[in-house]
C-alpha positions as a Markdown table, in Angstrom:
| # | Residue | x | y | z |
|---|---|---|---|---|
| 1 | Met | 298.9 | -30.9 | -1.5 |
| 2 | Lys | 300.5 | -34.1 | 0.0 |
| 3 | Tyr | 303.6 | -35.1 | -1.9 |
| 4 | Phe | 304.8 | -38.7 | -1.5 |
| 5 | Asp | 306.9 | -39.1 | -4.6 |
| 6 | Tyr | 310.3 | -38.1 | -3.3 |
| 7 | Thr | 312.0 | -41.1 | -4.9 |
| 8 | Ala | 311.1 | -39.7 | -8.3 |
| 9 | Thr | 312.3 | -36.2 | -7.4 |
| 10 | Thr | 312.6 | -33.8 | -4.5 |
| 11 | Pro | 311.8 | -30.1 | -4.3 |
| 12 | Val | 314.8 | -27.8 | -4.7 |
| 13 | Asp | 316.2 | -26.6 | -1.4 |
| 14 | Ser | 316.1 | -22.8 | -1.1 |
| 15 | Glu | 319.8 | -22.5 | -0.2 |
| 16 | Val | 320.8 | -24.8 | -3.1 |
| 17 | Leu | 318.7 | -22.7 | -5.4 |
| 18 | Glu | 320.2 | -19.5 | -4.1 |
| 19 | Thr | 323.6 | -20.9 | -4.7 |
| 20 | Tyr | 322.7 | -21.8 | -8.3 |
| 21 | Ile | 321.3 | -18.3 | -9.1 |
| 22 | Lys | 324.4 | -16.6 | -7.6 |
| 23 | Val | 326.9 | -18.7 | -9.5 |
| 24 | Gln | 324.9 | -18.4 | -12.7 |
| 25 | Asn | 324.9 | -14.6 | -12.4 |
| 26 | Glu | 328.5 | -14.2 | -11.3 |
| 27 | Tyr | 330.5 | -17.1 | -12.9 |
| 28 | Phe | 328.8 | -17.5 | -16.3 |
| 29 | Ala | 332.0 | -17.8 | -18.3 |
| 30 | Asn | 333.0 | -21.0 | -20.0 |
| 31 | Thr | 335.3 | -23.0 | -17.7 |
| 32 | Thr | 337.6 | -23.9 | -20.7 |
| 33 | Ser | 338.1 | -20.3 | -21.8 |
| 34 | Leu | 341.6 | -19.0 | -21.4 |
| 35 | His | 340.7 | -15.5 | -20.3 |
| 36 | Ser | 340.7 | -14.5 | -16.6 |
| 37 | Leu | 336.9 | -14.8 | -16.2 |
| 38 | Gly | 337.0 | -18.3 | -17.7 |
| 39 | Gln | 339.9 | -19.3 | -15.4 |
| 40 | Lys | 338.1 | -18.0 | -12.3 |
| 41 | Ser | 335.1 | -20.1 | -13.3 |
| 42 | Asn | 337.3 | -23.1 | -13.8 |
| 43 | Ala | 339.0 | -22.7 | -10.4 |
| 44 | Phe | 335.5 | -22.6 | -8.9 |
| 45 | Phe | 334.6 | -25.8 | -10.8 |
| 46 | Glu | 337.7 | -27.6 | -9.6 |
| 47 | Lys | 337.1 | -26.5 | -6.0 |
| 48 | Ala | 333.5 | -27.8 | -6.1 |
| 49 | Arg | 334.6 | -31.1 | -7.6 |
| 50 | Glu | 337.3 | -31.7 | -5.0 |
| 51 | Glu | 334.9 | -30.7 | -2.1 |
| 52 | Ile | 332.4 | -33.4 | -3.3 |
| 53 | Lys | 335.1 | -36.0 | -3.5 |
| 54 | Glu | 336.4 | -35.1 | 0.0 |
| 55 | Ile | 332.9 | -35.2 | 1.6 |
| 56 | Leu | 332.2 | -38.7 | 0.2 |
| 57 | Asp | 335.8 | -39.8 | 0.8 |
| 58 | Leu | 336.4 | -40.5 | -2.9 |
| 59 | Lys | 339.7 | -38.7 | -3.3 |
| 60 | Ser | 341.1 | -41.7 | -5.2 |
| 61 | His | 338.3 | -41.4 | -7.8 |
| 62 | Glu | 337.7 | -39.1 | -10.8 |
| 63 | Leu | 334.4 | -37.3 | -10.9 |
| 64 | Val | 332.7 | -36.6 | -14.2 |
| 65 | Phe | 329.5 | -34.5 | -14.1 |
| 66 | Thr | 326.7 | -35.7 | -16.3 |
| 67 | Ser | 323.2 | -34.5 | -17.2 |
| 68 | Asn | 321.6 | -37.1 | -14.8 |
| 69 | Ala | 322.2 | -40.5 | -13.3 |
| 70 | Thr | 320.9 | -42.2 | -16.4 |
| 71 | Glu | 323.7 | -40.8 | -18.5 |
| 72 | Ala | 326.2 | -41.6 | -15.7 |
| 73 | Asn | 325.0 | -45.2 | -15.6 |
| 74 | Asn | 325.3 | -45.6 | -19.3 |
| 75 | Leu | 328.8 | -44.1 | -19.4 |
| 76 | Ala | 330.0 | -46.3 | -16.6 |
| 77 | Ile | 328.6 | -49.6 | -18.0 |
| 78 | Tyr | 329.4 | -49.0 | -21.6 |
| 79 | Gly | 332.8 | -47.6 | -20.6 |
| 80 | Ile | 333.8 | -50.9 | -19.0 |
| 81 | Ala | 332.0 | -53.3 | -21.4 |
| 82 | Lys | 333.4 | -51.8 | -24.6 |
| 83 | Lys | 337.0 | -52.0 | -23.2 |
| 84 | Tyr | 336.6 | -55.8 | -22.9 |
| 85 | Pro | 334.1 | -56.9 | -25.6 |
| 86 | Gln | 334.5 | -60.6 | -24.8 |
| 87 | Gly | 334.0 | -60.1 | -21.1 |
| 88 | Lys | 331.2 | -61.5 | -18.9 |
| 89 | Leu | 328.8 | -59.0 | -17.3 |
| 90 | Ile | 326.7 | -59.5 | -14.1 |
| 91 | Thr | 323.7 | -57.4 | -12.9 |
| 92 | Thr | 320.4 | -58.1 | -11.2 |
| 93 | Lys | 316.8 | -58.6 | -12.4 |
| 94 | Ile | 315.6 | -55.5 | -10.4 |
| 95 | Glu | 317.9 | -52.7 | -11.6 |
| 96 | His | 316.8 | -49.2 | -12.5 |
| 97 | Pro | 315.9 | -49.0 | -16.3 |
| 98 | Ser | 319.0 | -46.9 | -16.9 |
| 99 | Val | 321.1 | -49.9 | -15.9 |
| 100 | Tyr | 318.9 | -52.8 | -16.8 |
| 101 | Glu | 318.2 | -51.6 | -20.4 |
| 102 | Val | 321.9 | -51.0 | -21.0 |
| 103 | Phe | 322.7 | -54.6 | -20.2 |
| 104 | Lys | 319.8 | -55.7 | -22.4 |
| 105 | Ser | 321.3 | -53.7 | -25.2 |
| 106 | Leu | 324.8 | -55.2 | -24.6 |
| 107 | Glu | 323.2 | -58.7 | -24.5 |
| 108 | Lys | 321.8 | -58.1 | -28.0 |
| 109 | Glu | 325.4 | -57.2 | -29.2 |
| 110 | Gly | 326.6 | -60.6 | -28.1 |
| 111 | Tyr | 327.8 | -60.0 | -24.5 |
| 112 | Glu | 327.2 | -62.7 | -21.9 |
| 113 | Val | 325.0 | -61.1 | -19.2 |
| 114 | Ile | 323.9 | -62.8 | -16.0 |
| 115 | Tyr | 320.8 | -61.4 | -14.2 |
| 116 | Leu | 320.9 | -62.3 | -10.5 |
| 117 | Asp | 317.8 | -63.6 | -8.9 |
| 118 | Val | 316.4 | -62.0 | -5.7 |
| 119 | Asp | 314.4 | -63.4 | -2.8 |
| 120 | Glu | 311.0 | -62.3 | -1.5 |
| 121 | Lys | 312.7 | -59.2 | 0.1 |
| 122 | Gly | 314.5 | -58.2 | -3.1 |
| 123 | Ile | 317.9 | -59.3 | -1.8 |
| 124 | Ile | 320.3 | -60.7 | -4.4 |
| 125 | Asp | 321.3 | -64.3 | -4.4 |
| 126 | Leu | 324.9 | -64.1 | -3.1 |
| 127 | Asn | 325.4 | -67.9 | -3.8 |
| 128 | Gln | 324.5 | -67.3 | -7.4 |
| 129 | Leu | 326.9 | -64.4 | -7.6 |
| 130 | Ala | 329.7 | -66.5 | -6.2 |
| 131 | Arg | 329.0 | -69.2 | -8.8 |
| 132 | Glu | 329.0 | -66.7 | -11.7 |
| 133 | Leu | 332.2 | -64.8 | -10.7 |
| 134 | Asn | 335.2 | -66.1 | -12.7 |
| 135 | Lys | 338.3 | -65.0 | -14.7 |
| 136 | Asp | 336.1 | -63.9 | -17.6 |
| 137 | Thr | 333.9 | -61.5 | -15.5 |
| 138 | Ile | 334.7 | -57.9 | -16.1 |
| 139 | Leu | 331.8 | -56.0 | -14.5 |
| 140 | Val | 329.3 | -56.4 | -11.7 |
| 141 | Ser | 326.6 | -53.8 | -11.5 |
| 142 | Ile | 324.3 | -53.8 | -8.4 |
| 143 | Met | 322.1 | -51.0 | -7.1 |
| 144 | Trp | 322.6 | -50.2 | -3.4 |
| 145 | Val | 319.0 | -49.1 | -2.5 |
| 146 | Asn | 316.3 | -50.3 | -4.8 |
| 147 | Asn | 314.2 | -47.5 | -6.2 |
| 148 | Ile | 310.9 | -49.5 | -6.2 |
| 149 | Thr | 310.9 | -51.2 | -2.8 |
| 150 | Gly | 313.7 | -49.7 | -0.8 |
| 151 | Thr | 315.5 | -53.0 | -0.5 |
| 152 | Ile | 319.1 | -52.5 | 0.7 |
| 153 | Glu | 321.5 | -54.8 | -1.1 |
| 154 | Pro | 324.5 | -56.4 | 0.7 |
| 155 | Ile | 327.1 | -54.2 | -1.1 |
| 156 | Lys | 329.6 | -54.8 | 1.7 |
| 157 | Glu | 329.6 | -58.5 | 1.0 |
| 158 | Val | 329.7 | -58.0 | -2.7 |
| 159 | Ile | 332.8 | -55.9 | -2.3 |
| 160 | Arg | 334.4 | -58.6 | -0.3 |
| 161 | Met | 333.6 | -61.3 | -2.9 |
| 162 | Ile | 334.8 | -59.2 | -5.8 |
| 163 | Arg | 338.2 | -58.4 | -4.2 |
| 164 | Glu | 339.2 | -62.0 | -5.0 |
| 165 | Tyr | 339.1 | -61.1 | -8.7 |
| 166 | Pro | 341.3 | -58.0 | -9.3 |
| 167 | Lys | 340.1 | -57.7 | -12.9 |
| 168 | Ile | 336.4 | -57.3 | -12.1 |
| 169 | Lys | 335.1 | -53.8 | -11.7 |
| 170 | Leu | 332.1 | -53.1 | -9.4 |
| 171 | His | 329.6 | -50.4 | -10.4 |
| 172 | Val | 327.0 | -49.3 | -7.9 |
| 173 | Asp | 324.1 | -46.9 | -8.5 |
| 174 | Ile | 323.9 | -45.1 | -5.1 |
| 175 | Val | 321.2 | -42.6 | -6.1 |
| 176 | Gln | 318.5 | -43.8 | -3.7 |
| 177 | Gly | 321.0 | -44.3 | -0.8 |
| 178 | Leu | 323.1 | -41.1 | -0.9 |
| 179 | Ala | 322.2 | -38.7 | 2.0 |
| 180 | Lys | 319.3 | -41.1 | 3.0 |
| 181 | Val | 320.9 | -44.3 | 4.3 |
| 182 | Val | 324.1 | -44.6 | 6.3 |
| 183 | Pro | 326.3 | -47.1 | 4.4 |
| 184 | Asn | 328.0 | -50.0 | 6.1 |
| 185 | Phe | 330.7 | -50.0 | 3.5 |
| 186 | Ala | 333.1 | -47.3 | 2.2 |
| 187 | Phe | 332.3 | -45.6 | -1.1 |
| 188 | Lys | 336.0 | -45.7 | -1.9 |
| 189 | Asp | 335.9 | -49.5 | -2.0 |
| 190 | Ile | 333.6 | -49.3 | -5.1 |
| 191 | Asp | 335.1 | -48.8 | -8.6 |
| 192 | Leu | 332.3 | -46.8 | -10.2 |
| 193 | Leu | 329.5 | -45.0 | -8.5 |
| 194 | Thr | 326.6 | -42.9 | -9.9 |
| 195 | Val | 324.7 | -40.1 | -8.2 |
| 196 | Ser | 321.9 | -37.6 | -9.0 |
| 197 | Ala | 321.4 | -34.1 | -7.5 |
| 198 | His | 317.6 | -33.9 | -7.8 |
| 199 | Lys | 317.1 | -36.8 | -5.5 |
| 200 | Ile | 318.7 | -34.9 | -2.7 |
| 201 | Tyr | 317.0 | -31.5 | -3.0 |
| 202 | Gly | 319.3 | -30.3 | -5.8 |
| 203 | Leu | 318.4 | -29.2 | -9.3 |
| 204 | Lys | 317.5 | -31.4 | -12.2 |
| 205 | Gly | 320.0 | -31.6 | -15.0 |
| 206 | Ile | 323.1 | -32.6 | -13.0 |
| 207 | Gly | 324.4 | -36.0 | -12.0 |
| 208 | Gly | 327.8 | -37.6 | -11.5 |
| 209 | Leu | 330.0 | -40.6 | -12.3 |
| 210 | Phe | 332.8 | -41.4 | -9.9 |
| 211 | Tyr | 335.3 | -43.9 | -11.2 |
| 212 | Arg | 338.7 | -45.1 | -9.8 |
| 213 | Ser | 341.5 | -43.0 | -11.2 |
| 214 | Asn | 343.3 | -46.0 | -12.7 |
| 215 | Ile | 340.3 | -47.0 | -14.8 |
| 216 | Asp | 340.4 | -46.1 | -18.5 |
| 217 | Leu | 336.8 | -45.9 | -19.7 |
| 218 | Ser | 336.0 | -46.5 | -23.3 |
| 219 | Lys | 334.6 | -43.3 | -24.7 |
| 220 | Arg | 331.0 | -42.9 | -25.8 |
| 221 | Leu | 331.0 | -39.2 | -26.5 |
| 222 | Phe | 333.5 | -37.2 | -28.6 |
| 223 | Gly | 334.4 | -33.6 | -28.6 |
| 224 | Ser | 336.7 | -31.5 | -26.4 |
| 225 | Ser | 339.1 | -32.8 | -23.8 |
| 226 | Ala | 336.9 | -31.6 | -21.0 |
| 227 | Gln | 336.1 | -34.0 | -18.1 |
| 228 | Tyr | 338.8 | -36.5 | -19.1 |
| 229 | Lys | 337.1 | -36.8 | -22.5 |
| 230 | Val | 334.4 | -39.0 | -20.8 |
| 231 | Lys | 331.8 | -36.2 | -20.9 |
| 232 | Pro | 333.1 | -33.5 | -23.3 |
| 233 | Gly | 331.2 | -30.3 | -23.7 |
| 234 | Thr | 330.5 | -27.0 | -21.9 |
| 235 | Leu | 329.7 | -27.4 | -18.2 |
| 236 | Asp | 327.0 | -25.5 | -16.4 |
| 237 | Leu | 329.1 | -24.4 | -13.5 |
| 238 | Ala | 326.1 | -23.3 | -11.5 |
| 239 | Leu | 324.6 | -26.8 | -11.6 |
| 240 | Val | 327.9 | -28.3 | -10.4 |
| 241 | Val | 328.3 | -25.9 | -7.5 |
| 242 | Ser | 324.6 | -26.3 | -6.5 |
| 243 | Met | 325.1 | -30.0 | -6.5 |
| 244 | Cys | 328.1 | -29.6 | -4.2 |
| 245 | Lys | 325.9 | -27.4 | -1.9 |
| 246 | Ala | 323.2 | -30.1 | -1.8 |
| 247 | Ile | 325.7 | -32.8 | -0.8 |
| 248 | Lys | 327.5 | -30.5 | 1.7 |
| 249 | Lys | 324.1 | -29.7 | 3.4 |
| 250 | Phe | 322.3 | -33.1 | 3.3 |
| 251 | Tyr | 325.0 | -35.7 | 3.5 |
| 252 | Pro | 326.0 | -34.8 | 7.1 |
| 253 | Leu | 322.3 | -35.0 | 8.0 |
| 254 | Thr | 321.9 | -38.6 | 6.7 |
| 255 | Glu | 321.6 | -40.3 | 10.1 |
| 256 | Lys | 319.3 | -37.6 | 11.6 |
| 257 | His | 316.9 | -37.7 | 8.7 |
| 258 | Tyr | 317.0 | -41.4 | 8.5 |
| 259 | Glu | 315.9 | -41.8 | 12.1 |
| 260 | Tyr | 312.9 | -39.4 | 11.6 |
| 261 | Val | 311.8 | -41.0 | 8.4 |
| 262 | Lys | 312.1 | -44.5 | 9.9 |
| 263 | Glu | 309.6 | -43.4 | 12.6 |
| 264 | Leu | 307.3 | -42.1 | 9.9 |
| 265 | Asn | 307.6 | -45.4 | 7.9 |
| 266 | Cys | 306.9 | -47.6 | 11.0 |
| 267 | Tyr | 303.8 | -45.5 | 11.8 |
| 268 | Leu | 302.6 | -45.7 | 8.2 |
| 269 | Arg | 303.3 | -49.4 | 7.9 |
| 270 | Lys | 301.6 | -50.3 | 11.1 |
| 271 | Gln | 298.4 | -48.4 | 10.0 |
| 272 | Leu | 298.4 | -50.0 | 6.6 |
| 273 | Glu | 298.9 | -53.5 | 8.0 |
| 274 | Ser | 295.3 | -53.2 | 9.4 |
| 275 | Tyr | 293.9 | -52.9 | 5.8 |
| 276 | Gln | 293.1 | -56.4 | 4.6 |
| 277 | Phe | 292.8 | -55.3 | 1.0 |
| 278 | Ile | 296.4 | -54.3 | 0.5 |
| 279 | Val | 299.8 | -56.1 | 0.5 |
| 280 | Ile | 303.0 | -54.4 | 1.6 |
| 281 | Asn | 305.9 | -55.4 | -0.7 |
| 282 | Ser | 308.8 | -53.4 | 0.9 |
| 283 | Pro | 310.9 | -55.3 | 3.4 |
| 284 | Ile | 310.9 | -53.9 | 6.9 |
| 285 | Glu | 314.7 | -53.9 | 6.9 |
| 286 | Gly | 314.9 | -51.8 | 3.7 |
| 287 | Ser | 315.2 | -48.0 | 3.3 |
| 288 | Pro | 312.4 | -46.3 | 5.3 |
| 289 | Tyr | 312.1 | -43.7 | 2.5 |
| 290 | Ile | 310.2 | -46.2 | 0.3 |
| 291 | Leu | 307.1 | -48.2 | 1.0 |
| 292 | Asn | 305.7 | -50.2 | -1.9 |
| 293 | Val | 302.1 | -51.4 | -1.6 |
| 294 | Ser | 299.9 | -53.5 | -3.9 |
| 295 | Phe | 296.1 | -53.4 | -4.1 |
| 296 | Pro | 295.1 | -56.8 | -5.6 |
| 297 | Gly | 292.2 | -56.3 | -8.0 |
| 298 | Ile | 292.8 | -52.6 | -8.6 |
| 299 | Asn | 295.3 | -51.3 | -11.3 |
| 300 | Gly | 298.1 | -49.3 | -9.9 |
| 301 | Glu | 297.4 | -46.4 | -12.2 |
| 302 | Thr | 293.9 | -46.2 | -10.9 |
| 303 | Ile | 295.2 | -45.9 | -7.4 |
| 304 | Val | 297.5 | -43.1 | -8.4 |
| 305 | His | 294.7 | -41.1 | -10.0 |
| 306 | Thr | 292.3 | -41.8 | -7.2 |
| 307 | Leu | 294.7 | -40.4 | -4.7 |
| 308 | Glu | 295.6 | -37.6 | -7.0 |
| 309 | Ala | 291.9 | -36.5 | -6.8 |
| 310 | Lys | 292.6 | -35.8 | -3.2 |
| 311 | Glu | 295.8 | -33.9 | -4.0 |
| 312 | Ile | 298.0 | -36.9 | -2.8 |
| 313 | Tyr | 300.8 | -37.7 | -5.1 |
| 314 | Val | 302.4 | -41.1 | -5.3 |
| 315 | Ser | 303.7 | -43.2 | -8.2 |
| 316 | Thr | 303.4 | -46.7 | -9.7 |
| 317 | Gly | 307.2 | -47.2 | -9.9 |
| 318 | Ser | 310.3 | -45.7 | -11.6 |
| 319 | Ala | 309.6 | -42.3 | -13.1 |
| 320 | Cys | 311.6 | -43.5 | -16.1 |
| 321 | Ser | 309.2 | -46.3 | -16.9 |
| 322 | Ser | 305.9 | -45.7 | -15.0 |
| 323 | Lys | 303.9 | -45.0 | -18.1 |
| 324 | Ile | 304.6 | -48.5 | -19.5 |
| 325 | Lys | 301.6 | -50.7 | -18.6 |
| 326 | Lys | 303.2 | -54.0 | -17.7 |
| 327 | Pro | 304.0 | -55.9 | -14.5 |
| 328 | Glu | 306.6 | -54.0 | -12.4 |
| 329 | Lys | 309.7 | -56.2 | -12.8 |
| 330 | Thr | 311.0 | -55.6 | -9.3 |
| 331 | Ile | 307.8 | -56.7 | -7.6 |
| 332 | Tyr | 307.3 | -59.6 | -10.0 |
| 333 | Ser | 310.9 | -60.8 | -9.3 |
| 334 | Met | 310.2 | -60.7 | -5.6 |
| 335 | Thr | 306.7 | -62.1 | -5.5 |
| 336 | Lys | 306.3 | -64.1 | -8.8 |
| 337 | Ser | 302.8 | -62.6 | -8.8 |
| 338 | Glu | 301.6 | -60.7 | -11.9 |
| 339 | Ile | 298.6 | -59.5 | -9.8 |
| 340 | Leu | 300.8 | -57.9 | -7.2 |
| 341 | Ala | 303.2 | -56.5 | -9.9 |
| 342 | Thr | 300.4 | -54.7 | -11.8 |
| 343 | Thr | 298.5 | -53.3 | -8.8 |
| 344 | Thr | 301.4 | -51.6 | -7.1 |
| 345 | Ile | 302.1 | -48.1 | -6.0 |
| 346 | Arg | 305.2 | -46.6 | -4.4 |
| 347 | Ile | 304.9 | -44.2 | -1.5 |
| 348 | Ser | 308.1 | -42.4 | -0.9 |
| 349 | Leu | 308.9 | -40.3 | 2.2 |
| 350 | Ser | 311.2 | -37.4 | 3.2 |
| 351 | His | 312.2 | -35.5 | 6.3 |
| 352 | Leu | 309.8 | -32.9 | 5.0 |
| 353 | Val | 306.8 | -35.2 | 5.5 |
| 354 | Thr | 304.7 | -34.7 | 8.7 |
| 355 | Tyr | 302.6 | -37.1 | 10.8 |
| 356 | Ala | 299.6 | -35.1 | 9.7 |
| 357 | Asp | 300.5 | -35.8 | 6.1 |
| 358 | Ile | 300.7 | -39.5 | 6.9 |
| 359 | Asp | 297.3 | -39.5 | 8.6 |
| 360 | Tyr | 295.8 | -37.9 | 5.6 |
| 361 | Leu | 297.3 | -40.5 | 3.3 |
| 362 | Ile | 296.2 | -43.4 | 5.6 |
| 363 | Asn | 292.6 | -42.2 | 5.6 |
| 364 | Ala | 292.6 | -41.7 | 1.8 |
| 365 | Ile | 293.9 | -45.2 | 1.3 |
| 366 | Gly | 291.3 | -46.6 | 3.6 |
| 367 | Glu | 288.6 | -45.2 | 1.3 |
| 368 | Ile | 290.1 | -46.9 | -1.8 |
| 369 | Lys | 288.6 | -50.2 | -0.8 |
| 370 | Asn | 285.3 | -49.0 | -2.4 |
| 371 | Val | 286.9 | -48.0 | -5.7 |
């Protein structure tokens, strides 16, 4: 088996899984229970949360654990928007569905939503952003690393621009960048950030929303007072601690893994450039973990299943929307080509991938010309 869908999910690291099982067996009590076992579990929970905040230098932020990044994105965007129902919202045309569809929903409710254009590399139009920022703007939401093409957005510049408007809150989905790309900005300079454990060799079912301590989010869920009432309900402590383990293990390795994966990406890109029947959509300056390719004339789903027959696993785009047969919006926004946007596949890499894996993939793609 040759797996190239690490952007959709990663295999669980053995040490992370071991941590999960140990905590699940030994600290199973409800963290809100008043008895000693519950209080021991709660102390463990608080320790894990503070360790994550310290590692990412987000000590001035609260951290709420969610079921996944989709839930975290929803809680963040609705949490700000509902506080200021007359406010102006800004996002981009190439956001992950868990962000993009929230803004579409708010737009139907009467909110003014601006969707920033992107250039052929997927980079947002900073001049357009500058024109749209004003006293009525309450939220800007821009993904750091695009999940379809690997485009790295200029978050450092966005932070600088937004600082001129103290009322505006900046939300950044850092899911595809965390522990993969070394940021040229400080996480603590962002108001709200969302993460997911299963993208960094953790377990599914656990994500997180960081938000600055002085932000009062409008509540979407109601129940207990747990997690600042933002995400009430019983926590799975084992998931929280295993997420902490994944961050502790892989965040310090960001640069080392990045350099290796970059070499893999350059090797793969160079070989694919010799195939005249494909178009590479990912910018060379983007995250090396993602390489998006179109096969004009062949449906993307056909490519996926053709490679699957050889036990090679890639995807057509976001795992949250890949079954929807319509032009991929990120590729269309970049290329303005419906042909390229409907014939695309996403190859995503990892430090676990070998050069032998890449060669196998290259040969298999070379045979697709005759499909």
